[in-house]
N, C-alpha and C positions, 0 to 999 in steps of 0.2 A: 670452403675457401681454404683454409688454414691448411687441409690437404694439396690443396692446387699451389699454394706457396711454398710447399714443402717439397713436390715435386719440383718446380722450378729451379728451385734453389739448388737442387741435386743434379738437374741438368748439364749436361756438359755439350749435346746435340740436341737442338731445338730445331722444332719447325712448325711452321703456323697457315693453315691452308683460311682464307677469307672469302664470304660470299655477297651476295648482293644484302644482309642485314646489317652489316657493319657500315654502307653508303647511305643506306637507307634512314641510319638516324644523321647524317648531316642536310638532307635533304634531296638524296638523289632518288628519284623514285624506282621500284622494284620493275625489273625488267617486263614481269609480267602482271605488276599493278595496274588498278584504273588508271593511273596519269601518266602510265605507259605506253598508253594508244595515244595516236595520231590520226585523225581524216578518216576515220574509222578502219584501217588498217590494224591487222593482230601483226608482232613482230615477225611472225612465221613467213608472212606474204610478202615483207619489204626488205627483210634482214639475210638477202640469200644472192646468191651470182643471178639468179633465174631476173630476179625483179632489178637488179642492177643495168643486166643487158637490155632489159625492154625499157627501162624507163630511169636511167643512171640522172639524170635532174631531180628527181621524184625522190628517191632514193637518199642523195645528199641534201635537200633540202628537211629531209627525217632528220639524218645526222647533225646537220647543224642542229635543228631543233633543242636535240639532245646535247649537244657540247655547248650552247648556251646553260641550258638548265645545270649542268656540272660546274662551268665557271662561277655562275652565282653560288654555288657553295664553297664551305670549309671542310679540311679533316678532321675532322671528331677526337674527343679524347680517347678513344681505342685504335685509330691510327696513331694517333700521337706515341698512345704506351707500346707500339709494337715496334716505332723505331727508336723509341728510349730501348728497349730489350736488345735491341738491334747493336745500339750505339754500345750499351754498358758492356755486351759481350765482345766487343769489337778493341775497345779499348781497355779492357781487363784480361784479352787473350784468353777467354773462356770459353774455348768452344767454338763451334759454327752456330750460325742463325741463317735459316732461309725460309722466306715470306713467301708462299703460294697464294693465288688468287684468283678468283675467278672473274673479279670486278676488272671493266676498261677504260675505268672513271679515273685514274691515274692519281686518285688522291694518296695512294700511300707514297707513291714517290714525293708528291707534294707534303708530305708530313715530315718526310726526310729519310723513309726506309731505302736502302740502297740495293741488296742482296732480292730482288724479287722476280720472280717466275710469275708472268703473266701468262696464265694456260689460253686465254679467251682475245687474248690481242691488248691494242690500247686505242683510245676513240683518237688521242691526239699525236698518232703517227698515221701516216698513207705510205700505201703503195703502189707501183706503177703499174697497169697491168703488162706495158712491153718490156720493159728492161728489169721488173721486179727490185725497183731502187726504193728503199724504205727513208724514208725523212720524217722529221719532227714536224706537227703543223698547229699551230696555234691557230691557225685562222677561224673567226666565225663570220664570215660570208670571204666570195670570191669575184673577181670580175665577171667569169662564165664559170656555168657546169655541165658538166663535172669539170675541175679544176685539171691542168695539165701537167705532166711531168718536162723537165729540160727538154727529154727525148720525143717530147709529143704525147706522147702516149696516156689516156686517161689513169687519171691517178684511183684509187678506193681506198677506202678507211682500212686500217690495216687491223681488223677485227677478224673474230671464225665468224664467219657466217652460218646458217643452218645449210647441213648438207656436205659442209667441211670438215678435211681433217683437222686436229689439232699439230700446234710445228711438234714434229717428232721430236725435237732436240728439245726445247720447252716441256716436254712431255717427260721425255726420259732423264731429267734433270728433278723434276716431281718425283718421281717415282726413288728416283737414287735417297732424295732426301726424306722422303718417307721411310724408307728402308731403311738407310742408314740414323735418324734420329732415336737419341730415347725418350724425348715426349713429344708426342706432337697435338697443338692446339686445333680445334675446328669451329669458328665464330661467325654465325649469322649465314652459315647456306642450311637449306631443306637436308643434305644429301641425298638428292633423286638425280642430279645431274651428273652423268656418267661422261668420262673416265673420271674425272673428278672425285665425285662422290666413292672410290675405290680407295681413297688415296689413306684416308683414315682405318682403312680396313687392314691396307697394304702394312702400316703403320704398325697395328695391334700383333696380327702376326709377325711381325719380325722382333716382337718383344719389349715393343714401348708401351711407355704409357698414354692415355687419350683421354682427352680432355675436352668436352663437348661444353660449348656457351652459345644458348640458344633458348628466345624465349619460350617456346613452344618443343615439346616433342620428335623427333625425325626418326626416320626409320634405323639409324645408328643409336640412337641414345641408349637403347638397354645394353649393345657393347662397349659404350668407353666405359674407362674407369673410374672416371668421373662426369657428371653431365648436369650442368647448373641452368636451371631456367629462368636465366637474366639474356638482358641486351647487352649490347658489346660496350655500350659507354658504362653501363651501370656497372659492367664487371671489372671496366676500367677503372672507373672511381672506389671500387672493392679492393681493389690492388693497392691502390695508394701512388 
């Protein structure tokens, strides 16, 4: 921990990648956990365009259940720690801070983080299939399903589904942050889902120190500059 604190104190350009583990500590079920299943569907079977085209009502019912579960929880100490890091750097003009997340729950934003790159989208944003309009949407129910855009087109959750490409601008910005930082944190992610899993290695190859925070070893642990077997909240508490 002392080494991590020294690295953090000396870093000018800081980037952080978070995964499901940080939100699991707030009570958000991990995507592949036993609580993530609903009506005997696997996520791969329902979080895809094929499923939406086949039965958009079923898909929206599934996402509304997820939204209700997320609305019932709060950002935890780890979310607030990252928000504080960003705010402190902004106020002191001490370099850059970029938060990259694989999570779609919006908890980082609720904790106060501003410079967030959401690799897989955001469950609180919708996108029209007809006009591509994106809109913030906090609704937990609709008069009809699927909901409709003002243009009349069907609306879908603004989430990267299985079989879809990540937003190229978001991915490029994440890549640039990894290449340009001098300290990169990986918090609560298994380092198995690509292309996000490649970002810590990109940072390492570019000369940055990389700190991994995860209760279990991952495929990246041996390569990390520092790898701490801790949960995200435990890490936040240890950082003070």
